C-alpha positions in Angstrom: -63.0 -9.2 -15.1 -64.0 -12.8 -14.8 -61.6 -15.7 -14.1 -62.3 -17.2 -17.6 -61.3 -13.9 -19.3 -58.1 -13.6 -17.2 -57.2 -17.2 -18.1 -57.6 -16.5 -21.8 -55.5 -13.3 -21.4 -52.6 -15.1 -19.7 -52.8 -17.9 -22.3 -52.6 -15.5 -25.2 -49.5 -13.7 -23.6 -47.8 -17.1 -23.2 -48.5 -17.9 -26.9 -47.0 -14.6 -28.0 -43.8 -15.2 -25.9 -43.4 -18.7 -27.4 -44.0 -17.5 -30.9 -41.5 -14.7 -30.5 -38.9 -17.1 -29.1 -39.4 -19.6 -32.0 -39.3 -17.0 -34.7 -36.0 -15.5 -33.3 -37.6 -12.4 -31.9 -35.6 -9.2 -31.5 -34.9 -9.3 -27.8 -37.1 -12.0 -26.2 -38.4 -11.8 -22.7 -35.8 -13.7 -20.6 -32.1 -14.3 -20.5 -30.9 -15.2 -24.0 -34.4 -15.5 -25.3 -34.2 -15.1 -29.1 -31.1 -15.4 -31.2 -30.4 -11.7 -31.4 -31.3 -11.0 -27.8 -29.1 -9.3 -25.3 -29.5 -11.8 -22.6 -26.6 -13.3 -20.7 -26.7 -16.8 -22.3 -24.0 -19.3 -21.6 -21.2 -20.2 -23.9 -20.6 -17.2 -26.1 -20.6 -14.3 -23.7 -17.0 -13.0 -23.2 -15.2 -13.7 -26.5 -11.4 -13.7 -26.3 -10.9 -11.5 -23.2 -9.2 -14.2 -21.2 -10.2 -15.7 -17.9 -12.8 -13.9 -15.7 -11.4 -11.7 -13.0 -7.7 -11.1 -12.1 -4.9 -9.9 -14.3 -2.8 -11.7 -16.8 0.5 -13.2 -15.7 2.4 -10.7 -17.8 0.9 -7.8 -15.9 2.1 -9.1 -12.6 5.8 -9.1 -13.7 7.7 -6.2 -12.3 9.2 -4.0 -15.0 11.3 -1.3 -13.2 11.3 2.2 -14.5 13.9 3.8 -12.3 17.7 3.2 -12.0 17.4 2.0 -8.5 14.7 -0.5 -9.6 16.9 -1.9 -12.3 19.8 -2.4 -9.9 17.5 -4.1 -7.3 15.9 -6.4 -9.8 19.3 -7.6 -11.2 20.6 -8.1 -7.6 23.2 -5.3 -7.8 22.0 -4.1 -4.4 21.9 -6.7 -1.7 20.3 -5.0 1.3 17.9 -2.3 2.0 20.4 -0.6 4.3 22.6 0.1 1.2 19.8 2.3 -0.1 19.4 4.1 3.2 23.2 4.6 3.5 23.3 6.7 0.3 19.9 8.3 0.8 18.5 7.1 -2.5 14.9 8.0 -3.1 12.6 5.0 -3.5 9.9 5.5 -6.1 8.7 1.9 -6.6 7.0 -0.2 -3.9 8.4 -3.4 -5.5 11.9 -2.4 -4.3 10.7 -2.7 -0.7 9.0 -6.0 -1.4 12.2 -7.5 -2.8 14.1 -7.0 0.5 11.6 -7.4 3.4 8.3 -9.3 4.0 6.0 -6.6 5.3 2.7 -7.1 7.1 0.0 -4.4 6.6 -3.0 -3.4 8.6 -5.6 -0.8 8.0 -5.7 1.6 10.9 -8.8 3.6 9.9 -11.1 4.4 7.0 -12.9 7.7 7.3 -15.2 9.6 4.9 -14.3 13.1 3.9 -16.5 15.5 2.0 -16.1 18.4 -0.3 -18.8 21.0 -0.9 -19.6 21.5 -4.6 -22.4 23.2 -6.5 -24.2 19.9 -6.9 -23.9 19.0 -3.2 -21.3 17.1 -1.3 -18.7 14.9 -2.9 -17.8 12.1 -0.5 -14.5 10.2 -0.7 -12.8 7.7 1.6 -9.5 8.3 3.4 -7.5 5.2 4.5 -4.6 5.0 6.9 -2.4 1.9 6.6 0.7 0.9 8.6 3.2 -1.7 7.3 6.1 -3.3 9.1 8.2 -6.4 9.5 8.4 -6.4 13.3 12.2 -6.1 12.9 13.2 -2.5 12.6 11.2 -1.3 9.5 8.0 0.7 9.6 6.0 2.7 7.1 2.7 4.7 7.3 0.6 5.6 4.3 -2.5 7.7 3.7 -4.6 7.7 0.5 -8.0 9.3 -0.4 -10.2 7.8 -3.2 -13.8 7.5 -4.3 -13.8 3.8 -3.4 -12.6 2.1 -0.2 -10.7 -0.7 -2.0 -8.8 1.8 -4.1 -8.0 4.0 -1.1 -6.6 1.0 0.8 -4.6 -0.2 -2.2 -3.1 3.3 -2.6 -2.4 3.6 1.1 -0.4 0.3 1.1 1.7 1.5 -1.8 2.3 4.9 -0.1 3.2 3.1 3.2 5.8 0.9 1.4 7.4 4.0 -0.2 7.7 5.7 3.2 9.3 2.7 4.9 12.2 3.9 7.2 14.6 2.0 9.4 14.0 2.1 13.2 16.9 2.0 15.6 16.5 0.0 18.8 18.5 0.1 22.0 18.8 -1.0 25.6 17.6 0.2 29.0 20.5 -0.4 31.4 23.0 -3.2 30.5 23.5 -4.3 27.0 22.3 -7.9 27.4 20.5 -9.8 24.7 19.0 -8.2 21.7 17.9 -4.5 21.6 14.3 -4.2 22.9 13.4 -0.5 23.4 14.0 2.9 21.9 17.7 4.0 22.2 16.8 7.4 23.7 13.8 9.7 24.4 12.2 10.8 21.2 9.4 13.2 20.5 6.9 13.5 17.6 4.1 15.9 16.7 1.3 16.2 14.2 -1.4 18.8 14.5 -2.2 19.2 18.2 -1.0 15.7 19.1 2.4 15.4 20.9 3.9 12.1 21.9 7.1 11.2 23.7 8.6 7.7 23.7 10.8 6.8 26.7 13.1 3.7 27.1 11.7 1.1 29.4 13.2 -1.9 31.2 13.0 -5.3 29.6 9.7 -7.0 30.3 7.7 -3.8 30.8 5.8 -4.1 27.5 4.3 -1.2 25.5 2.7 1.3 27.9 0.8 3.1 25.2 -2.7 3.7 23.7 -3.9 1.2 21.1 -2.8 3.3 18.1 0.9 3.9 19.0 1.1 0.3 20.5 0.2 -1.1 17.1 2.8 1.0 15.3 5.5 0.3 17.9 4.8 -3.4 17.6 5.2 -3.4 13.8 8.5 -1.5 14.3 9.8 -4.3 16.5 9.9 -2.4 19.8 9.0 -4.6 22.7 9.3 -2.2 25.7 8.5 1.5 25.8 6.8 4.2 27.9 4.8 6.9 26.1 3.4 10.2 27.1 0.8 12.0 24.9 -1.1 15.3 24.9 -3.4 17.0 22.6 -6.4 15.7 20.6 -5.4 12.1 20.4 -8.9 11.2 19.3 -7.8 12.4 15.9 -6.4 9.0 14.9 -4.7 10.2 11.7 -2.6 12.8 13.6 -2.0 10.4 16.4 -0.5 7.7 14.1 1.6 10.3 12.2 3.0 11.7 15.4 4.0 8.2 16.6 5.6 7.5 13.2 7.5 10.7 13.2 8.8 10.1 16.7 10.3 6.6 16.1 11.6 7.7 12.7 13.9 10.1 14.6 15.8 7.3 16.3 18.5 7.3 13.7 18.9 11.1 13.6 20.6 11.3 17.0 24.4 10.7 16.8 25.2 8.9 20.0 28.8 8.0 21.0 28.4 4.4 19.7 28.0 5.8 16.2 31.2 7.9 16.3 33.3 5.2 14.7 34.9 6.2 11.4 33.5 4.3 8.4 35.2 4.0 5.0 33.3 5.8 2.4 32.1 3.7 -0.5 30.8 4.5 -4.0 27.2 5.1 -4.4 25.3 2.3 -6.3 24.7 4.6 -9.3 28.4 5.3 -9.6 29.5 1.8 -8.9 27.2 0.3 -11.6 27.5 3.0 -14.3 28.2 0.6 -17.1 25.3 -1.7 -16.3 22.9 1.2 -16.1 24.1 2.5 -19.5 23.6 -0.9 -21.1 20.1 -1.4 -19.7 18.8 2.0 -20.4 15.8 1.5 -22.7 15.4 5.2 -23.4 18.9 5.7 -24.6 18.8 2.5 -26.7 15.6 3.6 -28.4 17.0 7.0 -29.0 20.1 5.6 -30.7 18.0 3.3 -32.9 15.8 6.2 -33.9 18.9 8.3 -34.8 20.4 5.4 -36.8 17.2 4.9 -38.7 
């Protein structure tokens, strides 16, 4: 084909594109070309769907759905220790956020596969640890198709599993507690870990995984001894979490003092819970109607 014929061909195509755009062609060739086109033109794209990205302000407001959540939001419960004292189950992550400022860190993200008839189905498993460096620690695990969703779910799971950590002394009780109060053991799978009290200034004699968890728990000095397949990071992290969570299960002589029993929060605020129960109020309105 000669250069003259190719020039005429390109010129005729350009004329067709211009004519179709001027006449309001069905779809056009470019972005927004033609009035009825599907291009992403500026100005009229999104309608009344609100600002791009993010959630509305109303969706960020916490609307508690449990009795404990209603008591916490209305400041009927002052501290997190009141919840632990009566062994109340925590079902909402916002309850933890209203008491302590937690830091979170992703320990590991690993792909897991399931064999199906169509092949393998790959998902991502996230391990997240949260803590305030002052006696509260939580570990969460979540599996999802997307990494971001897995991390978000693991953070929520970690907040729901937050437990208090008891700290003690090695030797004389001088200054603030700095180590574990006694020897504690934890296990998960084949991994076994033992935490031993250490003198002040020793630091955390541990592998990177338990060192990070102990740091978030607020423990400054500790010896550790491990055995098993510690390369399996998920089991290693769980074993460490189970070990330091046992610190409040040992009844040492300094906890032998008699404490006056108090009413549980649900019993103490019965009238408030009855007045703010949306389900009962709706049920009464339906019966009256």
